[in-house]
PyMOL Python script that loads the backbone (N, CA, C, O; Angstrom):
from pymol import cmd

cmd.read_pdbstr("""\
ATOM      1  N   UNK A   1     -67.062  82.188  -4.035  1.00  0.00           N
ATOM      2  CA  UNK A   1     -68.414  83.075  -3.417  1.00  0.00           C
ATOM      3  C   UNK A   1     -68.512  84.019  -4.392  1.00  0.00           C
ATOM      4  O   UNK A   1     -67.360  84.435  -4.510  1.00  0.00           O
ATOM      5  N   UNK A   2     -69.547  84.887  -5.538  1.00  0.00           N
ATOM      6  CA  UNK A   2     -69.724  85.585  -5.668  1.00  0.00           C
ATOM      7  C   UNK A   2     -71.363  86.468  -4.428  1.00  0.00           C
ATOM      8  O   UNK A   2     -72.241  85.955  -3.735  1.00  0.00           O
ATOM      9  N   UNK A   3     -70.876  88.345  -4.857  1.00  0.00           N
ATOM     10  CA  UNK A   3     -71.775  88.613  -3.709  1.00  0.00           C
ATOM     11  C   UNK A   3     -71.876  89.962  -5.096  1.00  0.00           C
ATOM     12  O   UNK A   3     -71.016  90.595  -5.708  1.00  0.00           O
ATOM     13  N   UNK A   4     -73.152  89.936  -5.125  1.00  0.00           N
ATOM     14  CA  UNK A   4     -73.900  90.470  -6.251  1.00  0.00           C
ATOM     15  C   UNK A   4     -75.254  91.697  -5.408  1.00  0.00           C
ATOM     16  O   UNK A   4     -76.304  91.708  -6.051  1.00  0.00           O
ATOM     17  N   UNK A   5     -75.257  92.601  -4.163  1.00  0.00           N
ATOM     18  CA  UNK A   5     -76.282  93.781  -4.233  1.00  0.00           C
ATOM     19  C   UNK A   5     -76.399  91.897  -2.883  1.00  0.00           C
ATOM     20  O   UNK A   5     -75.655  91.063  -2.364  1.00  0.00           O
ATOM     21  N   UNK A   6     -78.102  92.317  -3.012  1.00  0.00           N
ATOM     22  CA  UNK A   6     -77.906  91.656  -1.388  1.00  0.00           C
ATOM     23  C   UNK A   6     -78.205  90.102  -1.414  1.00  0.00           C
ATOM     24  O   UNK A   6     -78.742  89.234  -0.726  1.00  0.00           O
ATOM     25  N   UNK A   7     -77.579  90.255  -2.544  1.00  0.00           N
ATOM     26  CA  UNK A   7     -76.941  87.525  -3.138  1.00  0.00           C
ATOM     27  C   UNK A   7     -76.261  87.499  -2.981  1.00  0.00           C
ATOM     28  O   UNK A   7     -75.399  88.280  -3.384  1.00  0.00           O
ATOM     29  N   UNK A   8     -76.110  86.513  -2.222  1.00  0.00           N
ATOM     30  CA  UNK A   8     -74.499  85.491  -2.460  1.00  0.00           C
ATOM     31  C   UNK A   8     -75.519  85.024  -2.955  1.00  0.00           C
ATOM     32  O   UNK A   8     -76.728  85.134  -3.161  1.00  0.00           O
ATOM     33  N   UNK A   9     -74.233  84.231  -3.124  1.00  0.00           N
ATOM     34  CA  UNK A   9     -74.068  82.585  -4.646  1.00  0.00           C
ATOM     35  C   UNK A   9     -72.327  81.990  -3.854  1.00  0.00           C
ATOM     36  O   UNK A   9     -71.279  82.561  -3.551  1.00  0.00           O
ATOM     37  N   UNK A  10     -72.870  80.503  -3.787  1.00  0.00           N
ATOM     38  CA  UNK A  10     -71.711  80.381  -3.937  1.00  0.00           C
ATOM     39  C   UNK A  10     -71.998  78.524  -4.489  1.00  0.00           C
ATOM     40  O   UNK A  10     -72.870  77.734  -4.126  1.00  0.00           O
ATOM     41  N   UNK A  11     -71.154  78.398  -5.216  1.00  0.00           N
ATOM     42  CA  UNK A  11     -70.808  76.999  -5.582  1.00  0.00           C
ATOM     43  C   UNK A  11     -71.372  75.425  -4.229  1.00  0.00           C
ATOM     44  O   UNK A  11     -70.954  75.025  -3.142  1.00  0.00           O
ATOM     45  N   UNK A  12     -72.399  75.066  -5.110  1.00  0.00           N
ATOM     46  CA  UNK A  12     -71.568  73.719  -4.089  1.00  0.00           C
ATOM     47  C   UNK A  12     -70.738  72.975  -4.809  1.00  0.00           C
ATOM     48  O   UNK A  12     -70.379  73.315  -5.936  1.00  0.00           O
ATOM     49  N   UNK A  13     -70.163  71.353  -3.944  1.00  0.00           N
ATOM     50  CA  UNK A  13     -69.251  70.434  -4.742  1.00  0.00           C
ATOM     51  C   UNK A  13     -70.839  69.894  -5.461  1.00  0.00           C
ATOM     52  O   UNK A  13     -71.979  69.917  -4.998  1.00  0.00           O
ATOM     53  N   UNK A  14     -70.230  69.372  -6.922  1.00  0.00           N
ATOM     54  CA  UNK A  14     -71.249  67.883  -6.919  1.00  0.00           C
ATOM     55  C   UNK A  14     -72.262  67.041  -5.999  1.00  0.00           C
ATOM     56  O   UNK A  14     -71.555  66.530  -5.131  1.00  0.00           O
ATOM     57  N   UNK A  15     -73.336  66.742  -5.838  1.00  0.00           N
ATOM     58  CA  UNK A  15     -73.728  65.827  -5.216  1.00  0.00           C
ATOM     59  C   UNK A  15     -72.890  64.601  -6.064  1.00  0.00           C
ATOM     60  O   UNK A  15     -72.601  64.590  -7.260  1.00  0.00           O
ATOM     61  N   UNK A  16     -72.654  63.756  -5.205  1.00  0.00           N
ATOM     62  CA  UNK A  16     -71.496  62.551  -5.593  1.00  0.00           C
ATOM     63  C   UNK A  16     -72.580  61.293  -4.934  1.00  0.00           C
ATOM     64  O   UNK A  16     -73.519  60.821  -5.575  1.00  0.00           O
ATOM     65  N   UNK A  17     -72.121  60.803  -3.201  1.00  0.00           N
ATOM     66  CA  UNK A  17     -72.694  59.721  -2.446  1.00  0.00           C
ATOM     67  C   UNK A  17     -73.598  59.853  -1.780  1.00  0.00           C
ATOM     68  O   UNK A  17     -73.871  59.101  -0.844  1.00  0.00           O
ATOM     69  N   UNK A  18     -74.125  60.650  -2.060  1.00  0.00           N
ATOM     70  CA  UNK A  18     -74.872  61.251  -0.499  1.00  0.00           C
ATOM     71  C   UNK A  18     -76.167  60.107  -0.703  1.00  0.00           C
ATOM     72  O   UNK A  18     -76.906  60.062  -1.687  1.00  0.00           O
ATOM     73  N   UNK A  19     -76.222  59.255   0.433  1.00  0.00           N
ATOM     74  CA  UNK A  19     -77.879  59.256   0.432  1.00  0.00           C
ATOM     75  C   UNK A  19     -79.608  59.305   0.196  1.00  0.00           C
ATOM     76  O   UNK A  19     -80.381  59.165   1.144  1.00  0.00           O
ATOM     77  N   UNK A  20     -79.896  59.445  -0.691  1.00  0.00           N
ATOM     78  CA  UNK A  20     -81.285  59.823  -1.111  1.00  0.00           C
ATOM     79  C   UNK A  20     -81.482  60.708   0.228  1.00  0.00           C
ATOM     80  O   UNK A  20     -80.794  60.787   1.247  1.00  0.00           O
ATOM     81  N   UNK A  21     -83.028  61.528  -0.274  1.00  0.00           N
ATOM     82  CA  UNK A  21     -83.490  62.018   1.328  1.00  0.00           C
ATOM     83  C   UNK A  21     -83.375  63.954   1.669  1.00  0.00           C
ATOM     84  O   UNK A  21     -82.905  64.845   0.962  1.00  0.00           O
ATOM     85  N   UNK A  22     -83.933  63.999   2.834  1.00  0.00           N
ATOM     86  CA  UNK A  22     -84.634  65.515   2.523  1.00  0.00           C
ATOM     87  C   UNK A  22     -83.237  66.219   3.245  1.00  0.00           C
ATOM     88  O   UNK A  22     -82.943  65.630   4.285  1.00  0.00           O
ATOM     89  N   UNK A  23     -82.304  67.374   2.899  1.00  0.00           N
ATOM     90  CA  UNK A  23     -81.024  67.594   3.222  1.00  0.00           C
ATOM     91  C   UNK A  23     -81.390  68.938   3.945  1.00  0.00           C
ATOM     92  O   UNK A  23     -82.231  69.372   3.158  1.00  0.00           O
ATOM     93  N   UNK A  24     -81.306  69.726   4.790  1.00  0.00           N
ATOM     94  CA  UNK A  24     -81.407  70.983   5.176  1.00  0.00           C
ATOM     95  C   UNK A  24     -80.190  71.993   5.059  1.00  0.00           C
ATOM     96  O   UNK A  24     -79.211  71.671   5.733  1.00  0.00           O
ATOM     97  N   UNK A  25     -80.074  73.254   4.258  1.00  0.00           N
ATOM     98  CA  UNK A  25     -78.762  73.978   4.044  1.00  0.00           C
ATOM     99  C   UNK A  25     -78.802  75.273   4.278  1.00  0.00           C
ATOM    100  O   UNK A  25     -79.356  75.873   3.357  1.00  0.00           O
ATOM    101  N   UNK A  26     -78.265  76.264   5.544  1.00  0.00           N
ATOM    102  CA  UNK A  26     -78.404  77.756   6.287  1.00  0.00           C
ATOM    103  C   UNK A  26     -77.142  78.189   5.915  1.00  0.00           C
ATOM    104  O   UNK A  26     -76.027  77.741   5.646  1.00  0.00           O
ATOM    105  N   UNK A  27     -78.022  79.702   6.043  1.00  0.00           N
ATOM    106  CA  UNK A  27     -75.896  80.693   5.661  1.00  0.00           C
ATOM    107  C   UNK A  27     -76.805  81.555   7.134  1.00  0.00           C
ATOM    108  O   UNK A  27     -77.912  82.028   7.389  1.00  0.00           O
ATOM    109  N   UNK A  28     -75.251  81.310   7.887  1.00  0.00           N
ATOM    110  CA  UNK A  28     -75.461  82.254   9.221  1.00  0.00           C
ATOM    111  C   UNK A  28     -74.591  83.949   8.444  1.00  0.00           C
ATOM    112  O   UNK A  28     -73.416  84.063   8.094  1.00  0.00           O
ATOM    113  N   UNK A  29     -75.578  84.901   8.401  1.00  0.00           N
ATOM    114  CA  UNK A  29     -75.430  86.463   7.672  1.00  0.00           C
ATOM    115  C   UNK A  29     -75.303  87.460   9.120  1.00  0.00           C
ATOM    116  O   UNK A  29     -76.193  87.927   9.830  1.00  0.00           O
ATOM    117  N   UNK A  30     -74.056  87.543   9.197  1.00  0.00           N
ATOM    118  CA  UNK A  30     -73.753  88.635   9.874  1.00  0.00           C
ATOM    119  C   UNK A  30     -73.441  89.860   9.561  1.00  0.00           C
ATOM    120  O   UNK A  30     -72.412  89.947   8.891  1.00  0.00           O
ATOM    121  N   UNK A  31     -74.421  91.670  10.025  1.00  0.00           N
ATOM    122  CA  UNK A  31     -73.376  92.506   9.040  1.00  0.00           C
ATOM    123  C   UNK A  31     -72.962  92.744  10.057  1.00  0.00           C
ATOM    124  O   UNK A  31     -73.386  92.619  11.206  1.00  0.00           O
ATOM    125  N   UNK A  32     -71.266  93.447   9.212  1.00  0.00           N
ATOM    126  CA  UNK A  32     -70.414  93.773   9.642  1.00  0.00           C
ATOM    127  C   UNK A  32     -70.617  95.101  10.691  1.00  0.00           C
ATOM    128  O   UNK A  32     -70.221  95.059  11.855  1.00  0.00           O
ATOM    129  N   UNK A  33     -71.027  95.819  10.332  1.00  0.00           N
ATOM    130  CA  UNK A  33     -70.850  97.255  11.455  1.00  0.00           C
ATOM    131  C   UNK A  33     -72.600  97.343  12.268  1.00  0.00           C
ATOM    132  O   UNK A  33     -73.342  98.187  12.770  1.00  0.00           O
ATOM    133  N   UNK A  34     -72.580  96.131  12.023  1.00  0.00           N
ATOM    134  CA  UNK A  34     -73.770  95.941  13.612  1.00  0.00           C
ATOM    135  C   UNK A  34     -73.967  93.829  13.496  1.00  0.00           C
ATOM    136  O   UNK A  34     -74.568  93.111  12.697  1.00  0.00           O
ATOM    137  N   UNK A  35     -72.978  93.477  14.929  1.00  0.00           N
ATOM    138  CA  UNK A  35     -73.592  92.351  14.943  1.00  0.00           C
ATOM    139  C   UNK A  35     -74.684  91.543  15.341  1.00  0.00           C
ATOM    140  O   UNK A  35     -74.967  90.347  15.397  1.00  0.00           O
ATOM    141  N   UNK A  36     -75.339  92.961  15.672  1.00  0.00           N
ATOM    142  CA  UNK A  36     -76.686  92.677  16.496  1.00  0.00           C
ATOM    143  C   UNK A  36     -77.807  92.302  14.958  1.00  0.00           C
ATOM    144  O   UNK A  36     -78.930  91.832  14.779  1.00  0.00           O
ATOM    145  N   UNK A  37     -76.769  92.804  14.171  1.00  0.00           N
ATOM    146  CA  UNK A  37     -78.230  92.386  12.460  1.00  0.00           C
ATOM    147  C   UNK A  37     -77.701  90.869  12.551  1.00  0.00           C
ATOM    148  O   UNK A  37     -76.524  90.623  12.813  1.00  0.00           O
ATOM    149  N   UNK A  38     -78.478  90.064  12.360  1.00  0.00           N
ATOM    150  CA  UNK A  38     -77.948  88.564  11.632  1.00  0.00           C
ATOM    151  C   UNK A  38     -79.495  88.011  11.096  1.00  0.00           C
ATOM    152  O   UNK A  38     -80.650  88.166  11.493  1.00  0.00           O
ATOM    153  N   UNK A  39     -78.978  87.436  10.212  1.00  0.00           N
ATOM    154  CA  UNK A  39     -80.095  86.894   9.654  1.00  0.00           C
ATOM    155  C   UNK A  39     -79.446  84.675   9.479  1.00  0.00           C
ATOM    156  O   UNK A  39     -78.329  84.174   9.348  1.00  0.00           O
ATOM    157  N   UNK A  40     -80.914  84.032   9.584  1.00  0.00           N
ATOM    158  CA  UNK A  40     -79.764  82.802   9.436  1.00  0.00           C
ATOM    159  C   UNK A  40     -81.212  81.461   8.162  1.00  0.00           C
ATOM    160  O   UNK A  40     -81.608  80.338   8.476  1.00  0.00           O
ATOM    161  N   UNK A  41     -81.503  82.130   7.083  1.00  0.00           N
ATOM    162  CA  UNK A  41     -82.887  81.483   6.306  1.00  0.00           C
ATOM    163  C   UNK A  41     -81.839  80.473   6.285  1.00  0.00           C
ATOM    164  O   UNK A  41     -80.618  80.596   6.195  1.00  0.00           O
ATOM    165  N   UNK A  42     -82.929  78.976   6.437  1.00  0.00           N
ATOM    166  CA  UNK A  42     -82.971  77.543   6.238  1.00  0.00           C
ATOM    167  C   UNK A  42     -83.580  77.095   5.231  1.00  0.00           C
ATOM    168  O   UNK A  42     -84.743  77.458   5.401  1.00  0.00           O
ATOM    169  N   UNK A  43     -83.500  76.384   4.044  1.00  0.00           N
ATOM    170  CA  UNK A  43     -84.191  75.610   2.947  1.00  0.00           C
ATOM    171  C   UNK A  43     -83.390  73.358   3.433  1.00  0.00           C
ATOM    172  O   UNK A  43     -82.524  72.589   3.851  1.00  0.00           O
ATOM    173  N   UNK A  44     -84.809  73.647   2.811  1.00  0.00           N
ATOM    174  CA  UNK A  44     -84.656  72.688   3.171  1.00  0.00           C
ATOM    175  C   UNK A  44     -84.299  71.213   1.414  1.00  0.00           C
ATOM    176  O   UNK A  44     -85.251  71.433   0.664  1.00  0.00           O
ATOM    177  N   UNK A  45     -83.595  70.321   0.901  1.00  0.00           N
ATOM    178  CA  UNK A  45     -84.254  69.391  -0.554  1.00  0.00           C
ATOM    179  C   UNK A  45     -83.951  68.825  -0.505  1.00  0.00           C
ATOM    180  O   UNK A  45     -83.448  68.387   0.530  1.00  0.00           O
ATOM    181  N   UNK A  46     -83.972  68.158  -1.837  1.00  0.00           N
ATOM    182  CA  UNK A  46     -84.062  66.881  -1.585  1.00  0.00           C
ATOM    183  C   UNK A  46     -82.970  66.190  -2.130  1.00  0.00           C
ATOM    184  O   UNK A  46     -82.828  66.702  -3.240  1.00  0.00           O
ATOM    185  N   UNK A  47     -82.039  65.243  -1.975  1.00  0.00           N
ATOM    186  CA  UNK A  47     -80.841  64.622  -3.013  1.00  0.00           C
ATOM    187  C   UNK A  47     -81.773  62.939  -3.379  1.00  0.00           C
ATOM    188  O   UNK A  47     -82.492  62.289  -2.619  1.00  0.00           O
ATOM    189  N   UNK A  48     -81.483  62.735  -4.434  1.00  0.00           N
ATOM    190  CA  UNK A  48     -82.195  61.222  -5.511  1.00  0.00           C
ATOM    191  C   UNK A  48     -83.087  60.981  -5.086  1.00  0.00           C
ATOM    192  O   UNK A  48     -83.455  59.842  -4.800  1.00  0.00           O
ATOM    193  N   UNK A  49     -83.970  62.472  -4.847  1.00  0.00           N
ATOM    194  CA  UNK A  49     -85.937  61.390  -4.284  1.00  0.00           C
ATOM    195  C   UNK A  49     -86.325  62.864  -4.525  1.00  0.00           C
ATOM    196  O   UNK A  49     -85.538  63.804  -4.410  1.00  0.00           O
ATOM    197  N   UNK A  50     -87.123  62.925  -4.738  1.00  0.00           N
ATOM    198  CA  UNK A  50     -88.877  63.715  -5.101  1.00  0.00           C
ATOM    199  C   UNK A  50     -89.800  63.983  -3.147  1.00  0.00           C
ATOM    200  O   UNK A  50     -90.062  64.903  -2.372  1.00  0.00           O
ATOM    201  N   UNK A  51     -89.922  62.708  -3.227  1.00  0.00           N
ATOM    202  CA  UNK A  51     -90.463  62.936  -2.037  1.00  0.00           C
ATOM    203  C   UNK A  51     -89.402  63.001  -0.806  1.00  0.00           C
ATOM    204  O   UNK A  51     -88.458  62.226  -0.647  1.00  0.00           O
ATOM    205  N   UNK A  52     -89.813  64.253   0.151  1.00  0.00           N
ATOM    206  CA  UNK A  52     -90.043  64.430   1.247  1.00  0.00           C
ATOM    207  C   UNK A  52     -89.405  63.913   2.817  1.00  0.00           C
ATOM    208  O   UNK A  52     -88.806  64.980   2.948  1.00  0.00           O
ATOM    209  N   UNK A  53     -89.241  63.569   3.403  1.00  0.00           N
ATOM    210  CA  UNK A  53     -89.421  62.811   4.749  1.00  0.00           C
ATOM    211  C   UNK A  53     -89.872  63.522   5.802  1.00  0.00           C
ATOM    212  O   UNK A  53     -89.015  64.124   6.450  1.00  0.00           O
ATOM    213  N   UNK A  54     -90.691  63.584   6.046  1.00  0.00           N
ATOM    214  CA  UNK A  54     -91.457  63.101   7.433  1.00  0.00           C
ATOM    215  C   UNK A  54     -89.838  63.853   8.595  1.00  0.00           C
ATOM    216  O   UNK A  54     -88.649  63.535   8.574  1.00  0.00           O
ATOM    217  N   UNK A  55     -90.709  65.052   9.579  1.00  0.00           N
ATOM    218  CA  UNK A  55     -89.629  65.307  10.474  1.00  0.00           C
ATOM    219  C   UNK A  55     -89.667  63.899  11.964  1.00  0.00           C
ATOM    220  O   UNK A  55     -90.342  63.661  12.966  1.00  0.00           O
ATOM    221  N   UNK A  56     -88.893  63.517  11.487  1.00  0.00           N
ATOM    222  CA  UNK A  56     -88.189  61.956  12.818  1.00  0.00           C
ATOM    223  C   UNK A  56     -88.585  62.786  13.891  1.00  0.00           C
ATOM    224  O   UNK A  56     -89.178  61.909  14.519  1.00  0.00           O
ATOM    225  N   UNK A  57     -88.740  63.975  14.710  1.00  0.00           N
ATOM    226  CA  UNK A  57     -89.043  64.296  16.353  1.00  0.00           C
ATOM    227  C   UNK A  57     -90.344  65.228  15.873  1.00  0.00           C
ATOM    228  O   UNK A  57     -90.510  66.215  15.157  1.00  0.00           O
ATOM    229  N   UNK A  58     -91.066  64.450  16.583  1.00  0.00           N
ATOM    230  CA  UNK A  58     -92.471  65.730  17.221  1.00  0.00           C
ATOM    231  C   UNK A  58     -92.440  67.203  16.976  1.00  0.00           C
ATOM    232  O   UNK A  58     -91.708  67.594  17.885  1.00  0.00           O
ATOM    233  N   UNK A  59     -92.712  67.993  16.456  1.00  0.00           N
ATOM    234  CA  UNK A  59     -92.444  69.655  16.879  1.00  0.00           C
ATOM    235  C   UNK A  59     -92.752  69.627  18.481  1.00  0.00           C
ATOM    236  O   UNK A  59     -91.830  69.911  19.245  1.00  0.00           O
ATOM    237  N   UNK A  60     -93.906  69.322  18.946  1.00  0.00           N
ATOM    238  CA  UNK A  60     -94.580  69.258  19.954  1.00  0.00           C
ATOM    239  C   UNK A  60     -92.914  68.681  21.189  1.00  0.00           C
ATOM    240  O   UNK A  60     -92.287  69.618  21.683  1.00  0.00           O
ATOM    241  N   UNK A  61     -92.582  67.679  21.413  1.00  0.00           N
ATOM    242  CA  UNK A  61     -91.859  67.674  21.980  1.00  0.00           C
ATOM    243  C   UNK A  61     -89.855  68.431  22.020  1.00  0.00           C
ATOM    244  O   UNK A  61     -89.082  68.252  22.961  1.00  0.00           O
ATOM    245  N   UNK A  62     -89.645  68.939  21.184  1.00  0.00           N
ATOM    246  CA  UNK A  62     -89.008  70.060  20.877  1.00  0.00           C
ATOM    247  C   UNK A  62     -89.346  71.593  21.849  1.00  0.00           C
ATOM    248  O   UNK A  62     -88.780  72.267  22.709  1.00  0.00           O
ATOM    249  N   UNK A  63     -90.532  71.595  21.132  1.00  0.00           N
ATOM    250  CA  UNK A  63     -91.971  73.038  21.754  1.00  0.00           C
ATOM    251  C   UNK A  63     -91.036  73.540  22.736  1.00  0.00           C
ATOM    252  O   UNK A  63     -90.209  74.452  22.744  1.00  0.00           O
ATOM    253  N   UNK A  64     -91.636  72.175  24.019  1.00  0.00           N
ATOM    254  CA  UNK A  64     -91.537  72.567  25.589  1.00  0.00           C
ATOM    255  C   UNK A  64     -89.907  73.127  25.726  1.00  0.00           C
ATOM    256  O   UNK A  64     -89.886  74.073  26.512  1.00  0.00           O
ATOM    257  N   UNK A  65     -88.932  72.898  25.336  1.00  0.00           N
ATOM    258  CA  UNK A  65     -87.898  74.440  25.582  1.00  0.00           C
ATOM    259  C   UNK A  65     -87.095  74.828  24.207  1.00  0.00           C
ATOM    260  O   UNK A  65     -85.944  75.205  23.990  1.00  0.00           O
ATOM    261  N   UNK A  66     -88.040  74.607  23.521  1.00  0.00           N
ATOM    262  CA  UNK A  66     -87.633  75.105  22.432  1.00  0.00           C
ATOM    263  C   UNK A  66     -88.451  76.498  21.562  1.00  0.00           C
ATOM    264  O   UNK A  66     -88.093  77.424  20.834  1.00  0.00           O
ATOM    265  N   UNK A  67     -89.418  76.107  22.004  1.00  0.00           N
ATOM    266  CA  UNK A  67     -90.421  77.416  21.056  1.00  0.00           C
ATOM    267  C   UNK A  67     -90.528  79.250  21.453  1.00  0.00           C
ATOM    268  O   UNK A  67     -91.230  79.576  22.410  1.00  0.00           O
ATOM    269  N   UNK A  68     -89.865  80.220  20.728  1.00  0.00           N
ATOM    270  CA  UNK A  68     -90.121  81.406  21.357  1.00  0.00           C
ATOM    271  C   UNK A  68     -91.430  81.700  21.162  1.00  0.00           C
ATOM    272  O   UNK A  68     -92.192  81.561  20.206  1.00  0.00           O
ATOM    273  N   UNK A  69     -91.599  82.374  22.870  1.00  0.00           N
ATOM    274  CA  UNK A  69     -92.881  83.050  23.084  1.00  0.00           C
ATOM    275  C   UNK A  69     -93.185  83.923  22.991  1.00  0.00           C
ATOM    276  O   UNK A  69     -94.051  84.264  23.797  1.00  0.00           O
ATOM    277  N   UNK A  70     -92.714  84.965  21.937  1.00  0.00           N
ATOM    278  CA  UNK A  70     -93.135  86.081  21.929  1.00  0.00           C
ATOM    279  C   UNK A  70     -93.581  85.989  20.251  1.00  0.00           C
ATOM    280  O   UNK A  70     -94.146  86.857  19.586  1.00  0.00           O
ATOM    281  N   UNK A  71     -92.993  84.254  19.706  1.00  0.00           N
ATOM    282  CA  UNK A  71     -92.595  85.054  17.958  1.00  0.00           C
ATOM    283  C   UNK A  71     -93.221  83.398  17.800  1.00  0.00           C
ATOM    284  O   UNK A  71     -93.360  82.946  16.664  1.00  0.00           O
ATOM    285  N   UNK A  72     -93.507  82.721  18.770  1.00  0.00           N
ATOM    286  CA  UNK A  72     -93.732  81.348  17.471  1.00  0.00           C
ATOM    287  C   UNK A  72     -93.173  80.155  17.038  1.00  0.00           C
ATOM    288  O   UNK A  72     -93.726  79.060  16.937  1.00  0.00           O
ATOM    289  N   UNK A  73     -91.096  80.713  16.590  1.00  0.00           N
ATOM    290  CA  UNK A  73     -89.914  79.336  16.426  1.00  0.00           C
ATOM    291  C   UNK A  73     -89.398  79.025  16.831  1.00  0.00           C
ATOM    292  O   UNK A  73     -88.883  79.625  17.775  1.00  0.00           O
ATOM    293  N   UNK A  74     -89.164  78.158  16.587  1.00  0.00           N
ATOM    294  CA  UNK A  74     -87.681  77.019  17.226  1.00  0.00           C
ATOM    295  C   UNK A  74     -86.960  78.127  17.356  1.00  0.00           C
ATOM    296  O   UNK A  74     -86.962  79.025  16.515  1.00  0.00           O
ATOM    297  N   UNK A  75     -86.046  78.145  18.818  1.00  0.00           N
ATOM    298  CA  UNK A  75     -85.207  78.619  19.193  1.00  0.00           C
ATOM    299  C   UNK A  75     -83.827  77.363  19.025  1.00  0.00           C
ATOM    300  O   UNK A  75     -84.275  76.229  19.193  1.00  0.00           O
ATOM    301  N   UNK A  76     -82.658  77.381  18.804  1.00  0.00           N
ATOM    302  CA  UNK A  76     -82.062  76.233  19.095  1.00  0.00           C
ATOM    303  C   UNK A  76     -80.466  77.206  19.091  1.00  0.00           C
ATOM    304  O   UNK A  76     -79.400  76.739  18.690  1.00  0.00           O
ATOM    305  N   UNK A  77     -80.585  78.106  19.438  1.00  0.00           N
ATOM    306  CA  UNK A  77     -79.189  78.288  20.282  1.00  0.00           C
ATOM    307  C   UNK A  77     -78.773  78.379  21.891  1.00  0.00           C
ATOM    308  O   UNK A  77     -79.211  77.844  22.910  1.00  0.00           O
ATOM    309  N   UNK A  78     -78.036  79.035  21.693  1.00  0.00           N
ATOM    310  CA  UNK A  78     -77.529  78.992  23.809  1.00  0.00           C
ATOM    311  C   UNK A  78     -76.840  80.292  24.516  1.00  0.00           C
ATOM    312  O   UNK A  78     -75.657  80.529  24.762  1.00  0.00           O
ATOM    313  N   UNK A  79     -77.717  80.845  24.687  1.00  0.00           N
ATOM    314  CA  UNK A  79     -77.317  82.487  24.805  1.00  0.00           C
ATOM    315  C   UNK A  79     -77.367  82.708  26.174  1.00  0.00           C
ATOM    316  O   UNK A  79     -78.106  81.924  26.769  1.00  0.00           O
ATOM    317  N   UNK A  80     -76.722  83.657  26.949  1.00  0.00           N
ATOM    318  CA  UNK A  80     -77.032  84.207  28.772  1.00  0.00           C
ATOM    319  C   UNK A  80     -77.622  85.534  28.781  1.00  0.00           C
ATOM    320  O   UNK A  80     -77.091  86.644  28.743  1.00  0.00           O
ATOM    321  N   UNK A  81     -79.127  85.090  28.853  1.00  0.00           N
ATOM    322  CA  UNK A  81     -80.044  86.011  29.037  1.00  0.00           C
ATOM    323  C   UNK A  81     -79.478  87.655  29.994  1.00  0.00           C
ATOM    324  O   UNK A  81     -79.796  88.829  29.804  1.00  0.00           O
ATOM    325  N   UNK A  82     -78.414  86.919  31.161  1.00  0.00           N
ATOM    326  CA  UNK A  82     -78.075  88.095  31.704  1.00  0.00           C
ATOM    327  C   UNK A  82     -77.841  89.441  30.857  1.00  0.00           C
ATOM    328  O   UNK A  82     -78.342  90.562  30.943  1.00  0.00           O
ATOM    329  N   UNK A  83     -76.801  88.834  29.936  1.00  0.00           N
ATOM    330  CA  UNK A  83     -76.320  90.267  29.535  1.00  0.00           C
ATOM    331  C   UNK A  83     -76.723  90.635  28.042  1.00  0.00           C
ATOM    332  O   UNK A  83     -76.474  89.727  27.248  1.00  0.00           O
ATOM    333  N   UNK A  84     -77.418  92.028  27.376  1.00  0.00           N
ATOM    334  CA  UNK A  84     -77.852  91.671  27.106  1.00  0.00           C
ATOM    335  C   UNK A  84     -76.823  92.704  25.397  1.00  0.00           C
ATOM    336  O   UNK A  84     -75.792  93.360  25.248  1.00  0.00           O
ATOM    337  N   UNK A  85     -77.791  92.298  24.674  1.00  0.00           N
ATOM    338  CA  UNK A  85     -76.485  93.222  23.421  1.00  0.00           C
ATOM    339  C   UNK A  85     -75.659  92.069  22.750  1.00  0.00           C
ATOM    340  O   UNK A  85     -75.068  92.291  21.693  1.00  0.00           O
ATOM    341  N   UNK A  86     -75.620  91.057  23.246  1.00  0.00           N
ATOM    342  CA  UNK A  86     -74.780  89.819  22.656  1.00  0.00           C
ATOM    343  C   UNK A  86     -74.313  89.827  21.020  1.00  0.00           C
ATOM    344  O   UNK A  86     -74.841  90.440  20.092  1.00  0.00           O
ATOM    345  N   UNK A  87     -73.699  89.357  21.010  1.00  0.00           N
ATOM    346  CA  UNK A  87     -73.474  89.014  19.226  1.00  0.00           C
ATOM    347  C   UNK A  87     -72.243  88.251  19.405  1.00  0.00           C
ATOM    348  O   UNK A  87     -71.284  88.372  20.168  1.00  0.00           O
ATOM    349  N   UNK A  88     -72.540  87.456  18.510  1.00  0.00           N
ATOM    350  CA  UNK A  88     -71.517  86.448  17.643  1.00  0.00           C
ATOM    351  C   UNK A  88     -72.236  84.708  17.367  1.00  0.00           C
ATOM    352  O   UNK A  88     -73.352  84.495  16.893  1.00  0.00           O
ATOM    353  N   UNK A  89     -71.620  84.053  17.642  1.00  0.00           N
ATOM    354  CA  UNK A  89     -72.840  82.799  16.962  1.00  0.00           C
ATOM    355  C   UNK A  89     -72.824  81.574  18.141  1.00  0.00           C
ATOM    356  O   UNK A  89     -72.438  80.405  18.117  1.00  0.00           O
ATOM    357  N   UNK A  90     -73.451  82.449  19.203  1.00  0.00           N
ATOM    358  CA  UNK A  90     -74.107  82.017  20.985  1.00  0.00           C
ATOM    359  C   UNK A  90     -74.590  80.004  20.423  1.00  0.00           C
ATOM    360  O   UNK A  90     -75.317  79.377  21.193  1.00  0.00           O
ATOM    361  N   UNK A  91     -74.182  79.452  19.382  1.00  0.00           N
ATOM    362  CA  UNK A  91     -75.350  77.754  19.161  1.00  0.00           C
ATOM    363  C   UNK A  91     -73.346  77.190  19.307  1.00  0.00           C
ATOM    364  O   UNK A  91     -73.101  76.065  19.743  1.00  0.00           O
ATOM    365  N   UNK A  92     -72.488  77.889  18.996  1.00  0.00           N
ATOM    366  CA  UNK A  92     -71.505  76.876  18.582  1.00  0.00           C
ATOM    367  C   UNK A  92     -70.143  76.875  19.956  1.00  0.00           C
ATOM    368  O   UNK A  92     -69.180  76.113  19.870  1.00  0.00           O
TER     369      UNK A  92
END
""", "prot")
cmd.dss("prot")
cmd.show_as("cartoon", "prot")
cmd.util.cbc("prot")
cmd.orient("prot")
């Protein structure tokens, strides 16, 4: 891993026997000095095909439980709303 300013570079292993399709990668980053400052960017990418696969579950089915009311983003973590200021990986 290499860090240069606000850029993190991580070299993945070469693609070998993965099936062609659409894959998703993510990095979970937490500010060491303030565990509440977190980011988790997500990117889809293609292996062995230029055609992106369609989502197999309709967004509407997930949104019933996982759509954030305040920001409209999907939320797939488990937290205890009774405890304010939680840090850590609550989805683990």
